N, C-alpha and C positions, 0 to 999 in steps of 0.2 A: 505493500500501500503506498510506501514511503516513497517507492522509487516512481510509482506510477503519477505522486501527487507533486513529485519535482521536476517529472515530464510535463507535466499542466502548468505548471508554473514557467518554465524553461519557455514551453512554446508559447505561451501566450506573451513573454518580454516578446520574440522573437515578431510574433504579430503585429503590437502596437510600434515596435520601431519599423517595420515595414509600413504599417498606417501612417507613422510620422514624418518618414519619408515621402510618401508618396503625395503626403497634404503638403510640405514644404515644395515640394516641386508646381506640384499647381499652383499655390498662392504666390510664386516668384514668377514664371510663365505671367497669369495674370498681370500683377503690377507690370512686366517689361511692357505688356500691350497695351495696360491703360497707360502707360508714360510715352509710347509711342504715340497713342492715338495724342493728348495730349500736346505733346510735339507738334503734330501736323496741323493740329489747329490752330497753336500760338503763331506757326511761322508761315503758315499758307493761307489763313483765311484773309489778312490783311491785304496780300501781296494776289493782285487780279493776272490772274491768267489771258494772254491775248486772245485765247478759244472760247472763255466764258465770254470774251466781251463781245465778241465776233454777233454781228446782227445775223437773224437765220435765212437759210437762202430764201430767191424770190421774194424778195421786197414789193415788185411790181408783180400781182397775183392775174392783173388781165393781157392776156398772150395774143387777143388781137384787137392790133392797133386801126386795123379799118383805113389804115392812109389812102387815099385814092386821089392825087393830085392830078389827074389826068380824066377824071368824073367832069363837065362839065355844067352839071347841074347844082347848083349852090345848095338848093333843099335837101337834094340826095346829103350832099356831104355834111349838111348840117346836121341829119336825120343820124348818121352813123356814128358822127362824134356824140352825140347826144345816147345811142344807145353804148360806146364805150364805157361814157362816163360813168354808166352805173353798174359797170364792173372795175371802175377805178379802187383801187383800196392801195394799200400800203400797209403793210403788217408792224406792228408794235413790237418790236421783237425784246428790248431792255425788261428782264426780269426787275420785279422789286429787289431781289436780293442784290441782282447787282448795283440799284440804285443805293444800295445803304451799305456799299463797301466802305470798311475803315478809311478815314482819310490819309492821306499814301504819304504825306509828311512825316507822320511821325513813326516809320521802321525804319529800322536799322539794315540799310541794304546789304551791307556783310553780311548778314547771316541766313544763309541756306538759298541765294536768290543766286542763279544764272548769269552771268556776264552780261550775255544781252536783254538782261530785266534789272539791271540797276539803273538807278537814278545818275543822268549827267551834272557834271559841274554846272553854273551858269555860264552860258556864250560858249561853249562847249558844240561841235556841229554831231549831230546826232547819229543815227543810223539807224536803217528797217527795225523795223519792228522794237523801237526803243520806247520806252516808259520815261516820258520828261516831265521835267516842271522848272519854273523858275523862268529865269529869260535865255530862248536856245534861234542861236541864228545857223541857217545853213549855209556851210560854204563849199559846198557840189554837188550836183545834183545826184537823186538816190533812186535808183530802179530797184522795185523790191518783187519778191517772188513772194511773200506774205504782206501782214500792215505794213504801212508806212509807220507814221507815228501814235504812240498814246500817251494822253494827256493824265498825268498821275497825279497833280495837286492841282490847286486853286492858283490864281494870280500866277496865269502863266501867259509868255508872248511865246511866240514862235513870228521872228524873221525869217520867211522864205526866202530875202534875198535874192530876188533874182530866179533861182534855181528852179528845181522839177523833182517834183514826186512821183514817181512813174510806176502801177502797179502791173498785177499779171494778167488782168483781163474784167472785162464788166461781168466775165459769170463765174468770178473766183472766190467772192463770199468775203471779199478781202476790202479793207478800208483805208481810205489816203489818210488822212487824222482822223482819231478816234476821239469826242469827249461825252467822258460819261461819269454824270455826279460830280460836276466838279463846277465853280463860279470862277468869273473873273478870269476868263479865255480871249486873248487878242488872236489871231492872224494875220497878217499883214506883208507887203515886200513885195508881191508883184510877179509871185510865183507861178507855175502850174502842176498842176495836179489832176492828174489821166490816169485809163485804165485801170479803177478800183470799179467796187459793186457802188459804195456810196463810196464819194471823192471825202467830203467832210460830213461826220456822225456826230449828231449833238442829241445827248438821252439823257433827261433829267438834270440839264444843266440850266443856271442861270446865269444873265450876263457876258451871251459869248456875241465877241466884235469880231466880222469877219470884212476884212476890209484890203482892193487891189492884187486879187488873187484870177487867177483866169484856171477856172475849174470845168473842162473837157473832157469827153469822149469816156462819161461813164455813164451805168445805171441809173443812178441819180448821181447828182452834183454837190446839191445839199440835202441832206433828210434829218431833217428835224424833230425829236418826238419826245413827248413831257416835258418837255423844255421853257423857261422864262424868260422874257427881255432877249431875245437873240435879234444882233442884230447885220442884214446881209445890207452890206451897200460899195456899190463902183466896182461891181462884179464884173467879169465877162465869161459869162456860161452858156456854153454853146455845145450839140453836137450829143447831148446827154440821151438817154428815155426823155426820162424828166428831171428841168432844171433846178427847180426849190419846191419840197415837199415838206408842209406846217402838217404836221399828226398830233394830236392834241396836244395842242402848245397853244399859251397862249401870247399876247403882248410883243408878237415879234414887229419887227422893223424891215420890211425887203424895199430899198431903198434905191436909184439911182441904177441897177444896173443893167448891162447889158445881154437878153437872152434870145439867141438864133440858134435855129432848126436844132432843138429841142422836141425830138419827133414824137411824141406823147404828148406833152403839155409843155407852157413853161415853168407857171406857178399854180401849185394845188395846195389847198387846205383843207384836210380832213378831221372836223370834229376841232378846230380851232378858232378861239375865239379875242377881238378887242386887238387884233393888229393890223397893220398897216402894208398897202401896197400902191408905193406913191414911188412915180417919174422915172418907170423903167422904160426901156424900151424891148417889145416882146414881139417876136416875128418868126413866120416859116415853122409852124407848128401845127397840132390839130388843135387841140384848148390853149388860147392863150394863157390865158387867167381861168381855173376852176376852183369854185367852192363849193364842200357839200350840203346836203340840208342839215346838218348836224353843225356847221362851219355859221357863226352869227356876230354881230353886234362887230364887224369887219370894215375897214374902209379901204377904199380900192381910188384912188383920183393921181391924175396927171400923166396915165401911164398913155405910152405910145403902143398898142396893138393894132398890127395890123400885117398880112399875108398868111393869113392862119384860114383853119377850115373855118373854125367858130374864135371869135376873137373874147368874149367874156362870156361865163357861164355862170350864172348863179345857180345852182343845184338842176338844172337840167328843164328848168324857165320856170322855176318857184319866185313866187313874186316876190321882191325883196320886202315888202312889209311883212313876210310870214316871220324869216330868221333875221330879220333886222340889221342885216349888210348894207353899206353908204356906197353907192356907187357914182363919183361925180367927174366931169372936166376930162372924161377918158378918150383921146385920138383913137378914132375906131370906126367897126363900119358894121358889123355881126356881134350880137346879144342873144342870150336867151335867158330871161324876156326881153324883147326888143324894145329900146329906148333908153340904152345903156351906155349908147356911144353921142359922140357928137358930130358924128363925120371926121375926114379927114380934107 
């Protein structure tokens, strides 16, 4: 009996030791995994990756442009454009998660950050895909296979300095200059932005000012969504599918721009309010200026809009007292409803 009792005690001790060792191993593994997850969240959540900020594909969902400049029947042309406008929608691809991104100026850029995503010192020439803030001045042309420049902080100024920013093509899902959730951003300097899905993409931002740029051969030259107080002035905007698109934005100023041969539309407002379209030259497109049904309290005045299939289109013939848009002194010939032009 004594031998059996000693054997049982010994066996019990071995079992307890084995269980303790197994428990220690499991606890250690859980601790390591928790530390890795926490480290990833701490280091990765604040620094947005370019893929997360990319707008979705197919910004323009209407694939049938219906341009038929050889058709001599003007009424048929306007009818075709009216049908196109019913399908003219632009996808809002910026998510709430992207808009709530932590301000980037608070991040230690040397901690687990790839070299091509570190912030640049002020005044240094950037490279393609760079996240930038402060004062940045181009000193050479940039030819990018992906995104161009990504604004990573408030109070940023980009001086194009006469150089160009060229992308991989209008169907590439890439952006020339991306401004997501930032304030007080200025783009100037007579540069050229071409070959992107969006030449300049402004989302969830306030007080973005663009002057003196040449934005051509993109799917959408300026795509502005969920933004406040954007100012697009004195730019050359040509040979895009859409020149300027405002989506769910307010208090924008689109003034004194030259828009030529933007295939589907010169200036388009979708669900946007309290904005001004003033003093622009808009020609050689389908819809010169198009405001949809949900766009209200906008002011459209003193524009030269001509050689378009339809110069001014207020929500496909919706009376202006319904959505309370204001039209005055626009030099054009065709409009829906009629009477929005003073003639040439």
